[in-house]
N, C-alpha and C positions, 0 to 999 in steps of 0.2 A: 485217722482217728478211729479208735476201736469203741464201738457202742454195744452195750449189752441189750438183749432182747427183752421187751416188757413182758411180764407174766400175763397169762390169759385173762385173769380176773380184771386186770387194769384195762385191757382192750375192750372186754365185754362191757365194763362200766361206761366207758366213753361212748360206745355204740348205742347203748341203751338210752343214755341221757340225750344224745343227739337225735335219736328217733323220736323220743317223747317230745322234745322241743320242736321238731319239725312238724309233728302232728298237731301239737297245740297251737302253733303259730298259723299254720296253713289250713287246718281242717276243723277247728273247733267252731261251735255256733257263734262265739263272741267275735269271730274274725270279721263279721259284717258290721260290727259296731265301730265307732270312731276310735282311732288309734290311741292307745294309752300306754305309757312307759311301764305301768304295772302289769300289763297284759302281754308284753312282748318278751320273748327269750333273747338274751344277749349271750352269745357263745364266743369263746376265745380259746385258741390253741397256740401254744408256743413251744419251740424246741431250741434249747441252748446247747451249744457245743463248747465244752471246757477243754482248753489246751493248757495242760498243767505241766510245768517243768519238773523233770526227774520223777514223773509219776504217769500212770495210765490216763490218757485223755478219754473223755466219754461224752455222751449226749444225755440231756435231761429234758424229756417232754413233760409239759403240764397242760391241763385242760380245765376250763371253768365254764359254768353255765349259771346265769343269773336271771331271775324273773321277779320283779318287785323286791320284796324283802328276802327272798330265798336265794341262797348261794350254795352251789355244789362245786367241789373241786377234786381233781385227781392229779397226782404227781408221781414221777418215777425217777430214780437216781437223784433225788433231791435231799432227803434226810441222810441217805447213805447209798453207796453203789448197790445195785441189785435189790433195791428196796422201793416199795410203792406205798402210797398213802391216799386215803379217801377222806373227804371233808364235807361237813355241813355247816352253814353259817347264816347269820342274820344281817342283812344290809340296812344301813340307815345313813342319813345325811342331814346336814344343817347348814344354813347360811346361803347367801346369794352372791355377794361380791367376794367375800372370804368364805370359801366352801370347805366344810369338813365332811369327809366320808369315812365310814368305818364298818368293818365286818368282823365281829367276834365269831370264832369257829371252834369246832371240836372235830378231831380227826383220829383215825386208826392207822397205824403204821405196821407194815408187815414185810418180811424179807430178811435180809442180813441183819437189820435192826427191826425189832418188834416192840410195839408199845402203844400207849395212849397219849394224844397230844392236844392240849388246848392251844389255840393260836389266834392270830388276828391279821387283818389287812387294814390299813388306814392311810389317808392322805389329807393334806391341807393345801389348798390352791388359792392363789390370788393373781388375777390377770394372767401373765405368762410364766409365773413362778409356781412350782409345785414341790412340796416335800412329801414323799411317800415312803412307807415302810411296811414290812411284813415280818412276822416272827412266829415262833412256836417253841414250846418246851416239850420235848419228848421224854415221857417217863418210860424208860426201857424196862419191859417186863421180863426179859431174859436175864439181865444183869443190871441192877440199879446203878452201878458205876458207869454204865453207858448212857445214862440220862444226860441230856444236852439241850442248851438253848441256842436255837438257830435264829439269825436275823439278817435282814437285807434292808438297806437304807439308801434312798436317792434324793438328791437335791438337784432339780432340773430347771433350766431356763429354755423357753422356746421362742427364739427370735422370729420364727415363721411357723405357720401351722404344720408344715411338713418336716420340720427338723427341731431337734432339741439336744442339749448337752448339759453336762454338769459333773457333780461329785457322787461317788458311790462308796459304800462300805458294806462288808458282810462278815458273818461268823458262821462257819459250817464245819462239819466233820466228814463230809463226803470226800474231801481230799485234804491234805495237810501241807502247810507251808511253815516258814519260820515265824510268821506273824499269826497270832490268835485272831485279831481283828484285822481283816484285809481292807485296804483302802485304795481308791484309784479314781480314774476319770472315765467318762463315757460320751459317746456321740451317737445319735440315732436319727433315722430318716423314715418317713412314712409316705405311702402312696395308696390312696383309697383305703382298702381294708388290710393292707400289709405293712408291717413295721420291721425294720432291721436295725439292730443296735450292736455296737462294738464296745465292750468293756475291757479296760486294761487295769489290772490290779497289781499293786506292790512295786511298780516301776520306781527305781531309786532307793528302795529298801532291800529288795532281794530279787531273784529272777522273776520276771513278771508272768502272771497268769492272764491269758486272754480268753474272754468269753464272747462268742458270736451268737446272737439271739435273733431268731426269726419268728415273728408272730402273725397270726391271722385272726381277724375279728369279723363276726357274722351277726 
């Protein structure tokens, strides 16, 4: 698999947010107070390897940091190859048994594709069933004809706390297939703070695309 190298600004952004989160969690005066979910940073790093038929395979790293209502995100090779994006969002949730969570966001995209992107993260969960989605519309400032709506949708069932599986669909222009909306199946496993998920898109419709996703949560 051939992976492109992330630009320096992407790496610097990840290191800066990680450092701020570590200092806030471990060294702030409020660390002596009782734990509160609004005072703690939640960090997540994920790298997905795309094995694309008849095209160049690549890796897409993503990073997120959340504290209370604040959401920060960074992505590379997501909107397009050799393209990075930085995001700010607002977290909120509602419900107890039926839980709705959402994060409206605004992002800047730069690289092969350059533009401004409003986006969102959202999920609806009940017991062991979860419907989750993320999407964004990139207004291409280089060429308006390159503007595009990206989306990812999962319907998951978790028979155990450490495994889940279900249906997935996506729309992207980072790579091309015969299907505008790709669809498939996935199965994932977790152990402590590590998750590994395998996605298989388009099997039965065209040559399948395989996505291998490895995630770390802190």
